[in-house]
N, C-alpha and C positions, 0 to 999 in steps of 0.2 A: 371089252374091245378086242377085235380080232388081231392077231399078231401082225399081219401084213398092214392093216390099217394103222396100227400103233406105230410101226416102223415109218410109214409114210408121214404120219403126223409129226413124229419126232424130227425127221429130216426137214420138213417144211418149217417147223418152229425154229430149228437151229439156223437155217438160212435167213428167215425173215427177221428174227430178233437180232442176228448179227448185222444185217443191213440197217435195221432201225437204229441200232446203237451207233453205227458209222455215219449214217446220213441224216437222221431225224432228231436225235437228241442233241440239243445245242448247249448243254450245261458245261460251263468252262472247267468244272472240276473233273469232267470225264476225260480220262487218258486213253491210251491205246488199249482197246479191249478186243479179245478174240473169244468167241463162243466155242468152247472145246467139245462139249457134248450136251445132250438133253435127254432126260428121262421123263417119261410121261406115266402117271399113275394108271393102273389097270382100267379104271373107269373114265379116264381122260379128263378129270376135273382139276388135276394139278400137274404142272410142268416144272421140273427142277432143271434149271439152266446153269450149267457149269461154265465159268469163264476164267480166262487168265488175263493178266495185265502186266505191263512193264513199268518200271520206275522204282522209286524209293518206297519205303514203308508208308511214309506220309502221303505220297502220291497215290499209292494203292488204296489207302483208307479214303481219300477224297473221291476216288473213282467208285468205291463201294457205296459211299454216301450218295453220289450222283445217280447211280443205278437204282438204289432204293427209293430215292425221291422221285424218280421217273417211272417207277414200276407201273403205276396205273395208266400213264400216258403210253407206255410201250404196249401194254395189254390192249388199250383202245385201238392203237394203230394196227396191232396184230389182228384184232377182230375184223378189221376192214380188208385184210389181206388173205385170210384163210377162210375156208368154207366148212365150218363145223357148227353144230347146234349150240354148244356151249364152249366158249373160249376158256381154256384152263387158267386157273389162278397161277401166276408166275412166282417162282421162288428162285432167287439168284444165289449161287454158291460159288465162292472163290475157289478155283481149282489150282492147287499148289503142285500138282504132279509135274508141270513143266519146270517149275523152279527146282524141284527135287531132282529132276533129270539133269538139269544144268549143273547142279552141285556134284552129282555122281560123275558126270563127264569131266568136270574140273578136277576131281580127285583122281580119276583114272589118268588124266593127262599129266598130273603131277607125279604119278607112279612111274609113268613111262620115262620121264626126264631123269629120274633117280638112277 
């Protein structure tokens, strides 16, 4: 897949999956989810969707379960919203970089107070 096309596909998938999670997935286990980034395999057959979520460890686990159980539904809705020959297989990965950033900022804030 050409780099420009891959970039466009990545951005479209990020926007559409984020919208689907916000508006179309009605699983009560699903908490507040933000799609942080997407990586598409070179051949366009797989999309790795990184997401972050808020809440306790238990709430995050429930959100992960809700996303995994809705994966086929999300892919089906995505197929109707994007124009590609083959809709990529979706792989959801919890992105902990936001949480790590908050911890670092908290530590830095504690250092300033000392």
